[in-house]
C-alpha positions as CSV (number, residue, x, y, z in Angstrom):
1,M,150.5,-2.3,78.8
2,R,151.4,-5.4,80.0
3,K,149.2,-7.0,82.8
4,R,151.5,-9.3,84.5
5,D,154.7,-7.4,84.3
6,I,157.0,-9.6,87.4
7,L,159.2,-12.3,85.8
8,K,159.5,-15.5,88.1
9,T,162.3,-18.2,87.0
10,F,162.7,-21.3,88.7
11,Y,164.4,-24.6,88.0
12,V,162.3,-28.2,87.2
13,D,163.8,-31.6,86.5
14,D,163.2,-33.7,83.7
15,E,159.8,-35.3,85.1
16,E,158.8,-32.3,86.5
17,N,159.0,-30.3,83.0
18,K,157.7,-33.1,81.7
19,R,154.7,-33.6,84.0
20,L,153.8,-30.0,83.6
21,K,153.8,-30.0,79.7
22,Q,151.7,-32.8,79.5
23,N,149.2,-31.6,82.4
24,A,149.1,-27.9,80.2
25,K,148.6,-29.7,77.3
26,K,145.7,-32.0,78.6
27,A,144.2,-28.6,79.7
28,G,144.7,-26.6,76.8
29,L,147.0,-23.9,78.3
30,N,150.2,-23.1,78.0
31,E,152.9,-24.0,80.9
32,S,152.4,-20.2,82.4
33,A,148.8,-20.1,82.3
34,Y,148.9,-23.6,83.8
35,I,150.9,-22.5,86.4
36,R,149.0,-19.4,87.1
37,N,145.6,-21.1,87.9
38,L,147.4,-23.6,90.1
39,I,149.2,-20.5,92.5
40,M,145.4,-19.1,92.3
41,G,144.0,-22.3,93.9
42,Y,142.7,-24.0,90.7
43,K,143.2,-27.2,89.3
44,P,142.8,-27.1,85.7
45,K,140.9,-30.1,84.3
46,E,141.5,-31.8,80.9
47,Q,139.7,-30.7,78.2
48,P,137.0,-32.8,77.1
49,T,137.2,-35.3,74.0
50,E,135.0,-34.8,70.9
51,N,133.3,-37.7,72.4
52,M,132.6,-36.2,75.2
53,Y,130.3,-33.5,73.4
54,E,128.7,-36.1,71.2
55,I,127.4,-38.2,74.5
56,I,126.5,-34.6,76.2
57,K,124.3,-34.2,72.9
58,Q,123.0,-37.7,73.0
59,L,122.2,-36.7,76.9
60,Q,120.4,-33.5,75.8
61,L,118.3,-35.6,73.5
62,V,117.2,-38.3,76.0
63,G,116.3,-35.0,78.4
64,I,114.2,-33.7,75.1
65,N,112.5,-37.3,75.0
66,L,111.7,-38.0,78.6
67,N,110.4,-34.4,78.7
68,Q,108.0,-34.8,75.9
69,I,106.7,-38.5,77.6
70,A,105.8,-36.2,81.1
71,R,104.2,-33.9,79.1
72,K,102.1,-36.4,77.2
73,A,101.4,-38.5,80.5
74,N,100.4,-35.4,82.0
75,A,98.0,-34.0,79.5
76,L,96.3,-37.6,78.4
77,D,96.8,-39.4,81.7
78,I,98.3,-42.2,80.1
79,I,101.8,-43.1,78.7
80,D,103.1,-43.8,75.6
81,A,104.5,-47.3,76.4
82,P,106.1,-47.9,73.1
83,F,107.9,-44.4,72.9
84,Y,108.8,-44.9,76.6
85,K,110.7,-48.3,75.9
86,K,112.4,-46.7,73.0
87,V,113.5,-43.9,75.3
88,Y,114.7,-46.1,78.1
89,T,116.7,-48.4,76.1
90,K,118.2,-45.8,74.3
91,W,119.5,-44.2,77.9
92,N,120.6,-47.9,78.8
93,E,122.9,-47.6,75.6
94,L,124.3,-44.1,76.5
95,A,124.8,-45.1,79.8
96,E,127.1,-48.3,78.8
97,N,128.9,-45.6,76.6
98,I,129.6,-43.2,79.2
99,K,130.9,-46.1,81.4
100,K,133.3,-48.0,78.8
101,E,134.3,-44.4,77.7
102,F,135.0,-42.5,81.2
103,L,135.0,-45.0,84.1
104,D,136.0,-48.9,82.8
105,M,139.8,-49.1,83.1
106,E,142.3,-49.5,80.4
107,K,144.8,-52.1,79.7
């Protein structure tokens, strides 16, 4: 048995149709699911790119490294400066990549 049994039909112009198709595709939804989400008060977001998953993975690795630094510093009451500098450099590179990918405007 169908969960949704009420059919709604409505008209859109070419521009609205184009935007509906684009927005639904970006969100990884079909048009019906996209509209139902809007009706329920949700604004569907674009699906993350493969690059975003790689950035998340890199952030997790940097977090693990920072945790290792904190544990070692706490246990030995000293900081491993070379390892800290390596992690800090990696973090700066990652921050630049995030900025370029998601914040810088494209021409």
